Each structure stands twice: as C-alpha cells, then as structure tokens.
Steps between C-alpha positions, in 0.01 A plus 500: 500500500851366527500578876169310543643194316808510720305534821271213393802276442686594827211552752162431378534127411665392830232714688224344297638159590520610877137611485373184321685288766357701783141495339381865598150474663415865446614771265369790695739494804835346483481297820360159505587146620665327227529105507825378355796295605812629672717350228312684224534823689877445542528423127307818405683735747837358362441683181528840688844496649486877561241465773614464862350207687459512871378209704312589832251338748132526402359520858440872467305476172176372369452124576550260201274210415575184304277422205505153322840414631674781315645799678390857462646826419352857521609825361465736796614858527680562836615833632776574234865508535743715290587306182343201332431218756321175471448313816436131504366380836500123601225394733485202717285310244769562222283774343659804348394863480665727246487875592540729195606840629625714218175565312320542845752752600460706174116485553521615851711805409254582228198471743672715762551781261126544490363819683131451443240240545432498122863427430516191713184371352610551147795270575252233616370481151799579278742266678272244645636232278841518658409587868608291771342454829741745679403754237147470610596550854698806412221654311259462784759631740558811290126564463469505869797736545345737241174521699582818668600680177160457359152631580219280633323534174805364305532217768143392441558497133800278554290254690255473224747483236494157308885499488509519881270225513714298274789555714302376806383182306861423395619521865213273610594252231872487598469560872618149575845586355573790729746490780435645851655838430283547172195384686560774770556762226170398324288511819649831617457660160136385481430661840686811407260526204215420736406222254378193685491245211434201722546257203862595503539519881365136520760380237783658715437264794618167366838616372556700808459187708770328311743767404807577716466802715794730420495732815283637779430835313345330212301253703356797700435692184293211350309450831409865538375513127286184554354615817408850357326305216290317750657163532520471891499122537751294305748221564760722322525721804601197712784437260619859504474508886724200533750655260495838694555313832798304370668796334713785622252783446584852631240705718354687222411170304354357809289798559368499139420125545323576836293760310387238242442198741300733727240530247457135423189306600682204649747542795856377416611421851855384409558826301393734783678297756834527293429877434453569870807314589713699251359837556485506881881599510459741203221734630730765633645566155169494319309814381161570642316412176673153482395445868135605435501260199621212718222584759241510225613156370515340850159642605336357196621139586562519875673207693604643839712201575760587250432863424446668840879563547529684173187695576637588839833624363309722248270633773814590710630706196161665463502596872858632497539647157141603371653773278659217280142429372279718272138545620384232255750252628406563861132435417605178334717378810231581756217342288709196466550472874133539544418215243737265684367615850848590610485785751828708496389804705827704455499441128133596470536827705819604333352431155191698573698801639725493195200534266358798691711788359409392136133480596502841666671660209245350252207622708623848538613548146188328356708322250431149360633264759781240424287251675146413398198486720506114494856497615423752768226270615751197500740712707252589773343144512842357547540680838141459605504130430723464805350795694818726468389852511717787371280798532657769285565266213144353519352859479744588212378190299131583558548862397651371161223259461231752551658712201439199272198337668314477165763269363527257807388151406272288718783272615688809613208632664459182713851508600489868598168452699653207683806707595279789623288257710804340666673831592322702776356850419617493128160464361371802714787717372433399135121483518428612140761267345374215715144543379596517128724174541237315685241569227741332249480170680251273299505722187699260300593127541835535692323450825417141403869401532509614868154441639632442863651833518195665349281352748735608785492859359107464521534417858735800541230719363258361762736529800750777411333721253116519560514859402574403133200596281541216259424138514668213289294359231298194633640280225863562637409449858295173449771346288776596747287373787467157355874488451551600850277241639662239268856572614423546864263191511218685637432815698700379805860436571690403191734258697278337773751186537807721573285715733397183685854400546613840624204485750612159634852619559381809678284285727792285596686823589221629704423801284134618524345575161195475281489336146293585195349838647238648298518896453303752309720474195543246219769325686520238771762550776718184518630535860411793757724493795307525841418835657655697206442627137805299363432262235707212338439457144614199285587640162673379184587825349840579654835614372716225392813616682356691805162351578321838526140525361456612141220565241167386605603405843633845552179653403307277723723604806423861397133440500509325836707767653239755371250309707720515815682161487878460541600214256803285510572234222597142510657388174320194379788373283736546790260331745466193288884463449572520872541164684227431752746530796607853396140650445473621858834666471371700196183587666708631811683734263174630355348557856814696592447734218129530598611595854763737365260673282244522784749676732599733222137597460466573866828697546489679171126577475513389126334245301667188344524528119474197279793652280770332708758229439597170673412129487174519649384852467536848523632721740508872413333769698284790375502763762 
C-alpha cells in the first residue's frame, strides 16, 4: 500500500498529466497521433530528467500532418536499442514525433520467447493495452517464422482464430505509421503465411510511397512480396526502380530485382537498361542460375536495342561453358532466346548437348526426371523454332516424353508436334508418340492461344503426314483457318506490296521471274525464278539477329520443300528499312546465295534444306 502511494506521487501524477496533455485517442494500442504543442511536450518531458533525448531527422519515419495549427506527436515503437531511449524527431513543418523504446523493447523480448502459435496469440489479448505498432509487426513476423514448426491443421486453426484476426485488424488500423522496413516485414510475413489479406496489402502502398527506402535489399524484399501477392502494376515499382538504378547495388541484389521486375505487367525500360549496362561486365563471374534468372527477366520484357549485348554475352557463356548451368537453367536460357527471336546457334547446340547425359540417365534408369515434360517440350521447341537440329538430344527428349506421355499438357503437345514437323524424319522414327501427341491438340483450350501454329500443323498433316489416322476436330480447324485468313489478309501472299517492289527491282536487273504463282497447296508462291524451282518468299518471321526464317515461316518452307520447291527468304523488315538505292544490292546478295545453293545441289547431289542460316535464307545440304 505504501509503495503504491509512493509511486502515485512520484510517477503516476506526472504521467497522468502527460496523457491528459497528449489526449490519447485509443486505449487499445499505445500508438496514435496526439495533437499538442511543442512547448507543452517540452514542459512535460522536463519532469523526467533521467530520460535521454536524441534529436534526429524525420525523413525516414511516418510523415506528420498539422492539425488546427497545433503540432503533433505520436508514440511510435521503433526497433529498440539497449537502454531507455526517447527519440524526438523534428520535421520540416516543426512537428515532433516521440519514440518510446523501453516498453517496446521489453514487449518484443517477451514476444520472441514464444515457441507456439498459441503463445503469441495469448499475448495479443493479455498485453494488447500496452502494445506498440512495432510489437504488432514482431508478432506477425514470429508467426511467419513458426509456420514450418506446425502442422497444416494447426496453421488453418491459426488463420481462423479470432485473436489472429484481431492482430491483422490492428495492423490495418495503424499501417499508415509503419516505416519502409516494417512494411516490407509485414508483406513478407503475410506471404510466408500464405495469407493474402488484401485490405492490409492495400493499406501498405500509401506509406510505402512516402517512407524513405533504407537499402536495396529491403526494397527488393517488399517488391517480391507484393508481386507474389498479385500486385503486378503499381507506381511503387517505379519509385523502387529509380532507387535501385541510383544506388550501389551488388550483383546478387540486381539479380533479385530482375527476377521481380521480370514478372510485372508493365515494362520498366529505364530499370532494364540500367540493369543491362551494369551486368554486361559481370557475366563472367555470375553463376548459371543467376544468368538464367536474368535471361528470364529480359525475355519477359524484351527491348533488343538495350538488352541484346547482355544476351549475347550470356549466350557466349552458354556456348563455351554449358556445364556451368543446371539442366533447368539451360532450358530457361534457350527458351528466353527463343522468346526474343535471338538465334545463337553455338549456345543452342552446346546447351542441347549438355542436357543429353542427364536425359539418357533418366530414360535408362526409369527414375523421375529432374525436368518435367513441359520443360522438355520447351527445350526441344527452342531449337526447332530456329531449325537447329541436334539428332541425339532430340531423340533423348522424345524418349523421356514417351514415358510420361499421359501427363503432357496440350500446350506441350503443340510444341512437340511442331518440333517433330520441322525436323526431317523425326515423326517417322517416333510414330507412336507423334500420334498420341497429335490427338492431344484441340482436347483443351490451349490451342486458342496459338491458332496460327495449329493451322500450320493441320497443313503439315495434309502435306507431310497423310498416313496419320487421326484428324483434328473441325471446331479447331475452322477457328484456326479464320485466324490464318485474317492475319494473312486472304488466301494469297501475305505481303503483296513488298512482293511487287521486289518484282520491280528484279525487272530492272533483268532477272526473269513469275509473281504470285498458284500451286497445289494452301500457299501462293511470291516470286518464282525463271527456268528453275527456286522461290523467293517475303516473310516477317525471321530471327532478330541473323535474319533466318523461324516459327511459322520455317514450317512453310518445310512444306514447300516437301512439294519440291527450293525456297529463299527476303526479310520484310530488312527490306522496308533499306534505302531505295540499296535494294538492288540486297537482291544481288540473295541471288548469289540462290546460285551457290543451285551449284551445290548439282555437284553434291543433295537437296537444299530450309534449316540453314544467313540473311536471306538457308544454305545447308542434306546428302
């Protein structure tokens, strides 16, 4: 009794005046904005000489707002230091923020002693009246770290617990007072708990836009949590990108940032330009997984004007040191090159050959493969897209796919059938697998995303595989035909204007030819050279760095070659970019390749394959 009276005289009465002067808004959580004057605060704090006062800049903390001409203070729990500390921050508007650390420090220590979900939740009720905002953040962070020590049933009970809901609602209420590091901690903890409480996530964006970013690691941590929560388009990413470009980030932080920005909906050109400029000299020291991450990010948002040097440097490493990469990373790199239409033949060949031993071991041992059927389809399609044929690796991929053919998706089936149609003789060697994969096309809805390729595969069945005893569903064929006609602007040549321009230049050069020749096929030949089976086709699907035909154009050349025509391509984009006075010079180089290929056919007794390279064509010989 005497002790209580003494404490009331020494401590309680001054503290009561302090509370009355600050006018507490809530008794639940000791953290509110408290309007009072700076002079009154100084008078009250003067009664506590044992407390240490530190004045600091307020730019890294919650922004202050002026109410009714009076200045504001707030009791905020910051990450605690040793000893009792009260921090008074003076803002540019002469507002003050008081940080009470001792009580928060003791509460954090009490929270961190908890080993079970229930222990943390009990403290949310028993000590809620004295909790600071930092204690709420610490509680959520501890719950996330304890996730792995509990069963799934216990975790589901946690999410349904009213005490957990009380913690989340308190964080929603006081989210505006969090600094950037606390915001990142809250977002990361929610994603670690797989608890997408969007009311809280939405409350985190306004303070994150105003708080000072402490470092690159924290900025990337917050960005990663927000993207995994489904927020893929926000101006907050612009602010973080500007901060990362202006900071001295190391390679690991840049790679982590690239992984995040590669998944966003909007392309951040300045960020990727700065990333490419800073990483192009560091690729030799980076690991294979980091290089694959960079390729993945750049392929999702491709801008070849700034990114092609970095992609070329990575492709050189894949070609020289494929063993630096795991099989999964090789698939990521080659698929990234394919998405950007960058043909690096040495990298593709080396990468395919490096995957072969693992594929052979998986097939012989009949063990579960380290690469799924979908990834195998991506690997094979990455080489078939450019017409680069590696026979042994192709057979190894198809043997592995045949073992898991029941689990092949429709999208993977389309990729595999396309690859087998491009490569000569592959469908005949794997006839059983080819029939099963072809039946998968049209069974779902994935074909609707790639109707042009599906219709080209239907033409392949008519031209290359008439022996196949299965027909595509009429619904699939009709819808794909409509898309084919729409894109090609009819059943004739898709680019009649450019074909007419090429024809005029050939007439001036005195080269005999025929335009728009009709053949017994769903194609119209653009230009057929006189007294020969050589054809010039104006196509738009060419590799961005080499000009060789890719994708649908490559499959069209395969069909025409099957019908006995020898095709050479004229890149439509390159033709349109050429000055008028240089167009004949370009056609001369194309005609030289035509003549060279003709002489090789006569002397070697082989046939020209469309699987070649060069600016206007192809020139490899199949004996």
